[in-house]
Every structure is written in C-alpha cells, then in structure tokens.
N, CA, C and O atoms as a MOPAC input file, in Angstrom:
PM7 MOZYME 1SCF
protein

 N     -1.35900 1     2.47700 1    21.38400 1
 C     -1.09300 1     1.63600 1    20.24000 1
 C      0.15300 1     2.09100 1    19.50500 1
 O      1.09800 1     1.31700 1    19.35600 1
 N      0.17200 1     3.33900 1    19.03900 1
 C      1.35200 1     3.92500 1    18.43400 1
 C      1.96500 1     3.08800 1    17.32700 1
 O      1.26200 1     2.57100 1    16.45800 1
 N      3.27800 1     2.96300 1    17.36900 1
 C      4.01600 1     2.28100 1    16.31300 1
 C      3.68000 1     0.79700 1    16.21700 1
 O      3.74200 1     0.22600 1    15.12900 1
 N      3.32800 1     0.16700 1    17.32100 1
 C      2.98700 1    -1.25000 1    17.27500 1
 C      1.77400 1    -1.49400 1    16.38200 1
 O      1.73400 1    -2.48300 1    15.64900 1
 N      0.79000 1    -0.60500 1    16.43800 1
 C     -0.40500 1    -0.73100 1    15.61500 1
 C     -0.05300 1    -0.60500 1    14.13500 1
 O     -0.52300 1    -1.38600 1    13.30800 1
 N      0.77600 1     0.38200 1    13.81100 1
 C      1.20000 1     0.57600 1    12.42500 1
 C      1.98300 1    -0.64100 1    11.94400 1
 O      1.78900 1    -1.09100 1    10.81500 1
 N      2.85600 1    -1.17500 1    12.77800 1
 C      3.63500 1    -2.35500 1    12.41500 1
 C      2.71900 1    -3.54900 1    12.15900 1
 O      2.97100 1    -4.33300 1    11.24500 1
 N      1.67600 1    -3.69400 1    12.94100 1
 C      0.72800 1    -4.78800 1    12.75500 1
 C      0.04700 1    -4.68200 1    11.39400 1
 O     -0.08700 1    -5.67500 1    10.67900 1
 N     -0.37500 1    -3.49000 1    11.04700 1
 C     -1.01200 1    -3.28400 1     9.74100 1
 C     -0.01900 1    -3.61300 1     8.62700 1
 O     -0.37200 1    -4.31000 1     7.67500 1
 N      1.20600 1    -3.12500 1     8.73300 1
 C      2.21300 1    -3.40700 1     7.71700 1
 C      2.47200 1    -4.90300 1     7.60000 1
 O      2.54000 1    -5.42800 1     6.48900 1
 N      2.61800 1    -5.59800 1     8.72400 1
 C      2.85100 1    -7.03900 1     8.69400 1
 C      1.67900 1    -7.76300 1     8.04900 1
 O      1.88100 1    -8.69300 1     7.26700 1
 N      0.47800 1    -7.35600 1     8.36100 1
 C     -0.70800 1    -7.99800 1     7.80400 1
 C     -0.76300 1    -7.80900 1     6.29300 1
 O     -1.06100 1    -8.75700 1     5.56700 1
 N     -0.48600 1    -6.61800 1     5.81300 1
 C     -0.49800 1    -6.35700 1     4.37700 1
 C      0.60500 1    -7.15700 1     3.69400 1
 O      0.38200 1    -7.74200 1     2.63400 1
 N      1.78500 1    -7.18400 1     4.29100 1
 C      2.87000 1    -7.97500 1     3.71100 1
 C      2.49300 1    -9.44000 1     3.63100 1
 O      2.71700 1   -10.08500 1     2.60600 1
 N      1.92000 1    -9.97400 1     4.70600 1
 C      1.49400 1   -11.37600 1     4.71900 1
 C      0.41200 1   -11.63600 1     3.67300 1
 O      0.42700 1   -12.66600 1     2.99900 1
 N     -0.51800 1   -10.70600 1     3.54300 1
 C     -1.62500 1   -10.83900 1     2.59600 1
 C     -1.09800 1   -10.91000 1     1.16100 1
 O     -1.47700 1   -11.79700 1     0.39600 1
 N     -0.22600 1    -9.97100 1     0.80700 1
 C      0.32300 1    -9.94200 1    -0.54700 1
 C      1.17200 1   -11.19000 1    -0.80500 1
 O      1.09200 1   -11.78900 1    -1.87700 1
 N      1.97600 1   -11.57300 1     0.17400 1
 C      2.78500 1   -12.79200 1     0.02500 1
 C      1.88200 1   -14.01100 1    -0.20800 1
 O      2.16800 1   -14.84900 1    -1.06300 1
 N      0.80400 1   -14.09600 1     0.55200 1
 C     -0.14300 1   -15.20600 1     0.39500 1
 C     -0.72000 1   -15.23800 1    -1.02400 1
 O     -0.76900 1   -16.29200 1    -1.65900 1
 N     -1.15300 1   -14.07500 1    -1.51200 1
 C     -1.72100 1   -14.02900 1    -2.85700 1
 C     -0.71200 1   -14.50500 1    -3.89800 1
 O     -1.04900 1   -15.28500 1    -4.78900 1
 N      0.51500 1   -14.03300 1    -3.78100 1
 C      1.54200 1   -14.39200 1    -4.75800 1
 C      1.88400 1   -15.87400 1    -4.67500 1
 O      2.03000 1   -16.53700 1    -5.70100 1
 N      2.01200 1   -16.39700 1    -3.45300 1
 C      2.36700 1   -17.81400 1    -3.29900 1
 C      1.24500 1   -18.75400 1    -3.76700 1
 O      1.51300 1   -19.81900 1    -4.32500 1
 N     -0.00200 1   -18.35300 1    -3.53600 1
 C     -1.11600 1   -19.24600 1    -3.88100 1
 C     -1.55600 1   -19.10800 1    -5.33400 1
 O     -2.04700 1   -20.07100 1    -5.92200 1
 N     -1.38500 1   -17.92000 1    -5.92000 1
 C     -1.80400 1   -17.70400 1    -7.30800 1
 C     -0.77100 1   -16.87500 1    -8.07200 1
 O     -1.06300 1   -15.75600 1    -8.49200 1
 N      0.43700 1   -17.42200 1    -8.25300 1
 C      1.49400 1   -16.63100 1    -8.89400 1
 C      1.16900 1   -16.23100 1   -10.32800 1
 O      1.60700 1   -15.17300 1   -10.78100 1
 N      0.41400 1   -17.05000 1   -11.04900 1
 C      0.06800 1   -16.69900 1   -12.42600 1
 C     -0.82000 1   -15.46700 1   -12.49800 1
 O     -0.89000 1   -14.81600 1   -13.54100 1
 N     -1.49000 1   -15.14200 1   -11.41800 1
 C     -2.38600 1   -13.98800 1   -11.36900 1
 C     -1.75200 1   -12.78300 1   -10.67400 1
 O     -1.97200 1   -11.64100 1   -11.07600 1
 N     -0.95800 1   -13.04600 1    -9.62200 1
 C     -0.47100 1   -11.95400 1    -8.77800 1
 C      1.03200 1   -11.70100 1    -8.83100 1
 O      1.53500 1   -10.84600 1    -8.10100 1
 N      1.75500 1   -12.42300 1    -9.67500 1
 C      3.19700 1   -12.18700 1    -9.81200 1
 C      3.53600 1   -11.87300 1   -11.26800 1
 O      4.58200 1   -12.27500 1   -11.77600 1
 N      2.64200 1   -11.15700 1   -11.92200 1
 C      2.78900 1   -10.86100 1   -13.34600 1
 C      2.54300 1    -9.37900 1   -13.60300 1
 O      2.20500 1    -8.62800 1   -12.68900 1
 N      2.71500 1    -8.97100 1   -14.84900 1
 C      2.37700 1    -7.60300 1   -15.23700 1
 C      0.89900 1    -7.35500 1   -14.95300 1
 O      0.06200 1    -8.22500 1   -15.19400 1
 N      0.58500 1    -6.18500 1   -14.44900 1
 C     -0.80100 1    -5.83700 1   -14.13600 1
 C     -1.27200 1    -6.36300 1   -12.80000 1
 O     -2.42300 1    -6.15000 1   -12.41900 1
 N     -0.39400 1    -7.05200 1   -12.07900 1
 C     -0.79600 1    -7.66000 1   -10.80900 1
 C     -1.12200 1    -6.62600 1    -9.73400 1
 O     -1.97300 1    -6.87800 1    -8.88100 1
 N     -0.46800 1    -5.47500 1    -9.76000 1
 C     -0.74800 1    -4.46600 1    -8.73100 1
 C     -2.22200 1    -4.08300 1    -8.73100 1
 O     -2.83700 1    -3.95600 1    -7.67200 1
 N     -2.77800 1    -3.90000 1    -9.90700 1
 C     -4.19700 1    -3.54300 1   -10.00700 1
 C     -5.08400 1    -4.67500 1    -9.49800 1
 O     -6.07600 1    -4.43500 1    -8.81100 1
 N     -4.72100 1    -5.90400 1    -9.83800 1
 C     -5.50300 1    -7.05000 1    -9.38000 1
 C     -5.39400 1    -7.22100 1    -7.86500 1
 O     -6.36700 1    -7.61000 1    -7.21800 1
 N     -4.22300 1    -6.93600 1    -7.29300 1
 C     -4.06500 1    -7.01700 1    -5.84100 1
 C     -4.95100 1    -5.98800 1    -5.15300 1
 O     -5.60100 1    -6.30400 1    -4.15600 1
 N     -4.98800 1    -4.77200 1    -5.66400 1
 C     -5.86600 1    -3.73200 1    -5.09600 1
 C     -7.31800 1    -4.18500 1    -5.19700 1
 O     -8.07200 1    -4.06800 1    -4.23100 1
 N     -7.71000 1    -4.69300 1    -6.34300 1
 C     -9.08100 1    -5.15900 1    -6.55000 1
 C     -9.43300 1    -6.27400 1    -5.56500 1
 O    -10.49900 1    -6.25000 1    -4.95100 1
 N     -8.55400 1    -7.22900 1    -5.41900 1
 C     -8.79500 1    -8.36700 1    -4.51900 1
 C     -8.84100 1    -7.91200 1    -3.06400 1
 O     -9.66000 1    -8.39900 1    -2.28400 1
 N     -7.96500 1    -6.97900 1    -2.69800 1
 C     -7.91700 1    -6.46500 1    -1.32300 1
 C     -9.26100 1    -5.84500 1    -0.93700 1
 O     -9.79300 1    -6.13600 1     0.13500 1
 N     -9.80300 1    -5.00200 1    -1.79700 1
 C    -11.09400 1    -4.37800 1    -1.48700 1
 C    -12.20100 1    -5.42200 1    -1.35100 1
 O    -13.09900 1    -5.27600 1    -0.52100 1
 N    -12.13500 1    -6.46200 1    -2.16000 1
 C    -13.14600 1    -7.52100 1    -2.07800 1
 C    -12.99500 1    -8.30000 1    -0.76900 1
 O    -13.97800 1    -8.53400 1    -0.06600 1
 N    -11.76000 1    -8.70200 1    -0.44500 1
 C    -11.52400 1    -9.51200 1     0.74800 1
 C    -11.73600 1    -8.73600 1     2.04400 1
 O    -12.30300 1    -9.26700 1     2.99900 1
 N    -11.29000 1    -7.49800 1     2.08000 1
 C    -11.32200 1    -6.72700 1     3.32900 1
 C    -12.65300 1    -6.00500 1     3.52100 1
 O    -13.20100 1    -6.00000 1     4.62300 1
 N    -13.17100 1    -5.40300 1     2.47000 1
 C    -14.37200 1    -4.57800 1     2.59900 1
 C    -15.61700 1    -5.19400 1     1.97300 1
 O    -16.72100 1    -4.67800 1     2.14500 1
 N    -15.44200 1    -6.29800 1     1.24500 1
 C    -16.57300 1    -6.91500 1     0.57000 1
 C    -17.08500 1    -6.08300 1    -0.58700 1
 O    -18.24600 1    -6.20300 1    -0.97700 1
 N    -16.22400 1    -5.23900 1    -1.14000 1
 C    -16.60800 1    -4.33400 1    -2.22100 1
 C    -16.00400 1    -4.82200 1    -3.52900 1
 O    -14.80500 1    -5.09200 1    -3.60600 1
 N    -16.83400 1    -4.93400 1    -4.55000 1
 C    -16.33600 1    -5.24000 1    -5.88300 1
 C    -15.88100 1    -3.94200 1    -6.53800 1
 O    -16.68400 1    -3.04700 1    -6.80300 1
 N    -14.59100 1    -3.85800 1    -6.79200 1
 C    -14.00400 1    -2.68100 1    -7.43200 1
 C    -13.62900 1    -3.07700 1    -8.85000 1
 O    -12.98100 1    -4.10000 1    -9.06900 1
 N    -14.03500 1    -2.26900 1    -9.79800 1
 C    -13.67400 1    -2.54900 1   -11.18500 1
 C    -12.16400 1    -2.45100 1   -11.34300 1
 O    -11.50700 1    -1.68700 1   -10.63500 1
 N    -11.62300 1    -3.21500 1   -12.26200 1
 C    -10.18000 1    -3.23400 1   -12.46300 1
 C     -9.65100 1    -1.86100 1   -12.87300 1
 O     -8.54500 1    -1.48600 1   -12.48200 1
 N    -10.42400 1    -1.10900 1   -13.65500 1
 C     -9.95300 1     0.22300 1   -14.04600 1
 C     -9.92100 1     1.17500 1   -12.85100 1
 O     -9.10100 1     2.09200 1   -12.81800 1
 N    -10.79700 1     0.97000 1   -11.87700 1
 C    -10.76400 1     1.77200 1   -10.64600 1
 C     -9.55300 1     1.39500 1    -9.81200 1
 O     -8.86200 1     2.26900 1    -9.28800 1
 N     -9.29000 1     0.10300 1    -9.68300 1
 C     -8.10400 1    -0.35600 1    -8.95600 1
 C     -6.84700 1     0.19000 1    -9.61100 1
 O     -5.87700 1     0.51600 1    -8.92800 1
 N     -6.86300 1     0.28700 1   -10.90700 1
 C     -5.72600 1     0.83000 1   -11.65000 1
 C     -5.45700 1     2.27600 1   -11.25300 1
 O     -4.30200 1     2.69300 1   -11.16500 1
 N     -6.51400 1     3.03800 1   -11.01400 1
 C     -6.35000 1     4.44600 1   -10.61300 1
 C     -5.70300 1     4.56000 1    -9.24100 1
 O     -4.87300 1     5.44200 1    -9.02200 1
 N     -6.07100 1     3.67800 1    -8.31100 1
 C     -5.45900 1     3.68300 1    -6.97800 1
 C     -3.96100 1     3.46700 1    -7.11700 1
 O     -3.16700 1     4.19500 1    -6.52100 1
 N     -3.57700 1     2.48200 1    -7.89300 1
 C     -2.15900 1     2.20400 1    -8.08400 1
 C     -1.46600 1     3.37000 1    -8.79200 1
 O     -0.35100 1     3.74100 1    -8.42600 1
 N     -2.11100 1     3.93900 1    -9.79000 1
 C     -1.51300 1     5.06300 1   -10.52000 1
 C     -1.29200 1     6.26200 1    -9.61000 1
 O     -0.26900 1     6.93700 1    -9.71900 1
 N     -2.22500 1     6.53500 1    -8.72300 1
 C     -2.07800 1     7.65800 1    -7.79400 1
 C     -0.87900 1     7.46200 1    -6.87100 1
 O     -0.08100 1     8.38200 1    -6.69300 1
 N     -0.74700 1     6.28900 1    -6.29100 1
 C      0.35400 1     6.05300 1    -5.35900 1
 C      1.69000 1     6.01400 1    -6.09000 1
 O      2.69400 1     6.48800 1    -5.55900 1
 N      1.72100 1     5.45900 1    -7.29400 1
 C      2.95300 1     5.41900 1    -8.09000 1
 C      3.37200 1     6.83300 1    -8.47600 1
 O      4.55700 1     7.16200 1    -8.42800 1
 N      2.41500 1     7.66900 1    -8.85500 1
 C      2.70100 1     9.04500 1    -9.23700 1
 C      3.26400 1     9.82100 1    -8.05600 1
 O      4.21200 1    10.59000 1    -8.21100 1
 N      2.68200 1     9.62200 1    -6.87500 1
 C      3.19200 1    10.28200 1    -5.67300 1
 C      4.63700 1     9.87700 1    -5.41200 1
 O      5.48700 1    10.72600 1    -5.14300 1
 N      4.90900 1     8.59200 1    -5.49200 1
 C      6.26900 1     8.09700 1    -5.25500 1
 C      7.25200 1     8.65500 1    -6.27700 1
 O      8.35500 1     9.07000 1    -5.92000 1
 N      6.85800 1     8.66400 1    -7.53900 1
 C      7.73000 1     9.21500 1    -8.58400 1
 C      8.02200 1    10.69200 1    -8.33300 1
 O      9.16100 1    11.13500 1    -8.47500 1
 N      6.99500 1    11.45000 1    -7.96100 1
 C      7.17400 1    12.88000 1    -7.69400 1
 C      8.15600 1    13.09500 1    -6.54200 1
 O      9.05700 1    13.92900 1    -6.63500 1
 N      7.97700 1    12.34200 1    -5.46000 1
 C      8.84500 1    12.51800 1    -4.29500 1
 C     10.27900 1    12.07900 1    -4.57300 1
 O     11.21300 1    12.63900 1    -3.99900 1
 N     10.46700 1    11.09900 1    -5.43300 1
 C     11.82300 1    10.70100 1    -5.81700 1
 C     12.53500 1    11.83000 1    -6.55000 1
 O     13.73700 1    12.02800 1    -6.37700 1
 N     11.80100 1    12.56000 1    -7.35900 1
 C     12.37400 1    13.65600 1    -8.14600 1
 C     12.42500 1    14.96900 1    -7.37100 1
 O     13.19700 1    15.86300 1    -7.71800 1
 N     11.61400 1    15.09100 1    -6.33200 1
 C     11.49000 1    16.33800 1    -5.56700 1
 C     11.61600 1    16.03100 1    -4.07200 1
 O     10.66200 1    16.19500 1    -3.31200 1
 N     12.77600 1    15.59700 1    -3.67400 1
 C     12.97800 1    15.13600 1    -2.29900 1
 C     12.75200 1    16.22900 1    -1.26300 1
 O     12.53200 1    15.93600 1    -0.08800 1
 N     12.80400 1    17.48300 1    -1.69100 1
 C     12.57500 1    18.57100 1    -0.72800 1
 C     11.14900 1    18.55700 1    -0.17700 1
 O     10.88400 1    19.17100 1     0.85700 1
 N     10.23700 1    17.87200 1    -0.84600 1
 C      8.85600 1    17.76600 1    -0.37200 1
 C      8.60200 1    16.50100 1     0.45900 1
 O      7.54300 1    16.36400 1     1.07200 1
 N      9.55600 1    15.59500 1     0.47800 1
 C      9.35400 1    14.29600 1     1.10700 1
 C      9.43300 1    14.40700 1     2.62600 1
 O     10.51500 1    14.57300 1     3.19100 1
 N      8.28400 1    14.31600 1     3.27500 1
 C      8.21200 1    14.43000 1     4.73900 1
 C      8.97400 1    13.30900 1     5.42800 1
 O      9.47600 1    13.49500 1     6.53600 1
 N      9.06700 1    12.14400 1     4.78600 1
 C      9.80300 1    11.04200 1     5.40100 1
 C     11.26600 1    11.39800 1     5.58100 1
 O     11.88500 1    11.01800 1     6.57500 1
 N     11.81300 1    12.11600 1     4.63400 1
 C     13.21200 1    12.54600 1     4.73600 1
 C     13.33000 1    13.67200 1     5.75800 1
 O     14.23500 1    13.66700 1     6.59300 1
 N     12.40900 1    14.64000 1     5.69000 1
 C     12.44200 1    15.76700 1     6.62600 1
 C     12.27900 1    15.31000 1     8.07100 1
 O     12.91900 1    15.84900 1     8.97300 1
 N     11.41900 1    14.31200 1     8.29000 1
 C     11.09700 1    13.87700 1     9.64700 1
 C     11.94600 1    12.70100 1    10.12700 1
 O     11.74200 1    12.20100 1    11.23400 1
 N     12.88800 1    12.26100 1     9.31200 1
 C     13.71700 1    11.12000 1     9.70900 1
 C     14.40700 1    11.41500 1    11.02700 1
 O     15.03200 1    12.46400 1    11.18900 1
 N     14.29300 1    10.49800 1    11.95900 1
 C     14.91600 1    10.65900 1    13.26200 1
 C     14.04900 1    11.35400 1    14.28700 1
 O     14.34700 1    11.31600 1    15.48000 1
 N     12.97700 1    11.99000 1    13.83800 1
 C     12.06300 1    12.63500 1    14.78300 1
 C     11.13200 1    11.57700 1    15.35600 1
 O     10.83600 1    10.57300 1    14.70700 1
 N     10.68000 1    11.81400 1    16.56500 1
 C      9.69700 1    10.91600 1    17.15100 1
 C      8.33300 1    11.21700 1    16.54500 1
 O      7.99100 1    12.37200 1    16.29100 1
 N      7.57000 1    10.16900 1    16.32100 1
 C      6.21700 1    10.32200 1    15.80200 1
 C      5.35100 1    10.92200 1    16.91000 1
 O      5.34600 1    10.42100 1    18.03400 1
 N      4.61900 1    11.99500 1    16.59500 1
 C      3.76000 1    12.59600 1    17.62000 1
 C      2.68900 1    11.62100 1    18.09700 1
 O      2.14400 1    10.85400 1    17.30300 1
 N      2.39700 1    11.65100 1    19.36000 1
 C      1.35600 1    10.80400 1    19.94300 1
 C      0.00900 1    11.49300 1    19.74900 1
 O     -0.10600 1    12.71400 1    19.85100 1
 N     -1.00400 1    10.67600 1    19.46800 1
 C     -2.36100 1    11.20200 1    19.34600 1
 C     -2.93800 1    11.41500 1    20.73200 1
 O     -2.77500 1    10.57900 1    21.62100 1
 N     -3.60500 1    12.52800 1    20.90800 1
 C     -4.24200 1    12.80600 1    22.19200 1
 C     -5.59300 1    12.12200 1    22.22500 1
 O     -6.34600 1    12.16100 1    21.25300 1
 N     -5.89200 1    11.49600 1    23.34800 1
 C     -7.15700 1    10.77600 1    23.49500 1
 C     -8.31300 1    11.70500 1    23.72700 1
 O     -9.44900 1    11.25200 1    23.87100 1

C-alpha cells in the first residue's frame, strides 16, 4: 500500500472537508468551523457524538504542535527527513 494508501486518505479528507464547506458554508466556512468539522467527522466516520469542547481540544493540540514546530524547526522530522524514502513496513 505504502504512499498510495496515505494519498487516498489525504484525498478523502480533502474531499470530505470540501464537501462540508460547499454544502454548509454558513456552518463550516466561519470562525469556529475547525471544531465543528472535527465534531462532524467523528460522527460521520465513527458514529460517535463528540462534544464541541472535546473537538476544540483536538484542534488545539494539532495547532499547538504546528506552532511549536514552526518556531523550533530543529525538531521538525518533516524537514529532517525531506528527500529520504519512507521506510516500508514489514509484514
């Protein structure tokens, strides 16, 4: 599967978010939409009702990680591993 599998997941998520924004822009293209997208994703994909404050924590965690790596690029594995081949998983 390798990179093709990862690309499929990325394409699906991109399509999903685009669909939400195109069909309900007043809900998903506004301030606070990231939390609502996380909440909706868990409901649609896993059938789990996630409280909005919980969805907010998921977004806050990923945003904090991104902010940290922007300020501390020496820790960013994406930069360190750029150009390297992704290791294959052993079956």
